[in-house]
C-alpha positions in Angstrom: 104.5 77.2 102.4 103.0 76.1 105.4 104.1 76.3 109.1 105.9 73.0 109.0 107.8 73.8 105.7 108.7 77.3 107.3 110.1 75.6 110.3 112.2 73.4 108.6 113.4 76.1 106.5 114.2 78.4 109.6 116.3 75.2 110.9 118.4 74.7 108.0 119.0 78.2 107.5 119.7 79.0 111.4 121.5 75.9 112.2 119.0 75.3 115.3 117.0 72.1 115.7 113.6 71.9 114.3 112.1 71.8 117.8 113.8 74.9 118.7 113.0 76.7 115.3 109.0 75.6 116.2 109.6 77.2 119.5 110.9 80.3 117.9 108.3 80.6 115.2 105.5 80.2 117.7 107.1 82.8 120.1 107.3 85.1 117.3 103.8 85.0 116.0 102.6 85.0 119.8 104.5 88.4 120.4 103.2 89.6 117.2 99.6 88.9 118.1 99.8 89.9 121.8 101.2 93.6 119.9 98.2 93.6 117.6 95.8 92.9 120.5 97.1 95.7 122.4 96.6 97.9 118.9 100.4 98.2 118.6 102.1 98.5 115.0 104.6 95.8 114.5 107.3 97.0 112.2 109.9 94.5 110.9 112.5 96.6 108.9 113.1 95.0 105.5 109.8 92.9 105.8 106.6 95.0 106.3 104.4 96.4 108.8 101.4 95.0 110.6 98.7 97.1 112.0 95.3 97.1 113.4 92.8 99.3 111.3 89.1 99.8 111.9 86.7 99.0 109.3 83.9 101.5 109.5 80.2 100.4 109.9 78.9 100.0 106.2 75.7 98.9 104.3 75.0 95.6 102.8 72.8 93.4 101.1 71.7 89.9 102.4 72.5 87.3 99.4 69.7 85.0 100.7 66.7 87.6 100.6 67.8 90.8 99.3 67.2 92.6 102.2 69.4 96.0 103.1 71.5 95.4 106.4 74.0 97.1 108.2 77.4 95.5 108.7 78.9 96.3 112.0 82.1 98.4 112.1 85.5 95.8 113.5 89.0 96.1 113.8 91.1 94.0 111.0 94.9 93.4 110.8 96.7 94.9 107.7 99.8 94.1 106.5 102.1 96.6 104.6 104.9 95.1 102.5 108.4 96.8 102.8 110.0 97.8 100.0 113.0 95.5 100.4 110.5 92.4 100.4 109.7 93.0 96.6 111.8 90.4 94.4 
């Protein structure tokens, strides 16, 4: 399912117009992105939790020349599905 299909499904299930559904979906995504940029956890009961995790620095190998390299630490978004999401 892509964003357009999701917008259509939201409109169908909620009774909103497709334009209003798109605005609601866009606002939801922006709110989640804003919270994650502030390193807050976003918990949607019955769906799951989005959180920011720090991936530590690690050693790797450059596949082009087989030399050892250091991959720097970075922050990544993790999603943990809620127990009610299982089907």
